[in-house]
Structure formats: C-alpha cells, structure tokens
C-alpha positions as CSV (number, residue, x, y, z in Angstrom):
1,M,-0.3,0.1,0.0
2,K,2.9,2.2,0.8
3,E,4.2,1.9,-2.6
4,K,1.1,3.0,-4.1
5,Q,0.9,6.2,-1.9
6,S,4.4,7.1,-3.3
7,V,3.3,6.7,-6.8
8,V,0.3,9.0,-6.3
9,T,1.8,11.6,-4.8
10,L,4.9,11.9,-7.4
11,T,2.0,11.8,-9.8
12,A,0.1,14.4,-8.3
13,V,3.3,16.6,-7.8
14,E,4.1,16.1,-11.4
15,S,0.6,17.0,-12.6
16,M,0.9,20.1,-10.6
17,N,3.5,21.7,-13.3
18,V,5.9,22.2,-10.5
19,N,9.9,23.2,-11.5
20,K,12.0,20.1,-10.4
21,S,14.5,22.5,-9.0
22,S,11.7,24.3,-7.0
23,L,10.6,21.0,-5.5
24,T,14.0,19.7,-4.5
25,Q,14.2,23.0,-2.6
26,M,11.2,22.6,-1.1
27,I,12.0,19.2,0.0
28,L,15.7,20.2,1.2
29,T,14.0,23.3,3.3
30,Q,11.6,20.8,4.8
31,L,14.5,18.2,5.8
32,E,16.5,21.1,7.4
33,E,13.5,22.1,9.3
34,F,12.9,18.6,10.6
35,R,16.7,18.1,11.2
36,Q,16.4,21.6,13.4
37,A,13.8,20.8,15.2
38,I,15.2,17.5,16.4
39,Y,18.6,19.1,17.2
40,D,16.8,21.9,19.1
41,N,15.2,19.3,21.4
42,L,18.5,16.9,22.3
43,G,19.4,19.1,25.0
44,K,23.1,19.6,25.9
45,V,24.6,16.6,24.2
46,R,23.1,17.5,21.1
47,D,26.0,17.8,19.0
48,A,27.3,14.5,20.0
49,V,24.0,12.6,19.4
50,F,23.6,14.5,16.2
51,D,26.9,13.4,14.8
52,L,25.9,9.8,16.0
53,M,22.6,9.8,14.3
54,D,24.4,10.8,11.0
55,A,26.7,8.4,11.3
56,V,24.3,5.5,12.2
57,L,22.0,6.6,8.9
58,T,24.8,7.2,6.5
59,S,26.8,4.0,7.5
60,P,26.1,0.8,5.0
61,S,26.6,-1.4,7.9
62,I,27.0,-1.4,11.5
63,Q,29.9,-3.9,12.6
64,S,30.1,-2.2,16.1
65,F,29.8,1.3,17.9
66,V,33.6,1.6,17.2
67,S,32.9,1.3,13.4
68,L,30.6,4.2,13.7
69,S,33.5,6.4,14.8
70,E,35.2,5.7,11.5
71,N,32.3,7.0,9.5
72,P,33.5,10.7,8.1
73,V,30.6,12.3,9.4
74,F,31.2,11.4,13.1
75,R,33.3,13.9,13.9
76,R,33.7,13.4,17.7
77,S,36.8,11.8,18.8
C-alpha cells in the first residue's frame, strides 16, 4: 500500500507543473526544518547525538559502535 501512495504523490506533484528544482528546494527546506527541530530538542549533548545519528544513517553496515566513529560524518573523537 505504501508504494502506491508514493506513486500517487509523485503523480500529483508532476501534474501540478512544479519546477523540479523548486520541488527539490522545497524538500531540502523541509528536511532542514525537521533536522533543526530534532537538534533543538536534544539538550546539552545534541552535537554528539546528532553526529552519532548521522553516522548511523549514512553507514552501509554497522559492525560495532567503534565502527561508527570511523564514519566521516562522525566528527567526535
């Protein structure tokens, strides 16, 4: 069912004659706002937690917690 919803959404967007670059910008803006809202609610350790979340989300596989520290987006040492 989820796949059908995605197709319908894409079809609806295409039928609105929205410029793809403006659509991309809109999606990026929404993503930035979402990430900022999460960041704002993480408290004092938000930088470390955010780096850890980015490392988890961008790692192709996670062998151990130590392997996360080897991910380029994890800037904490």
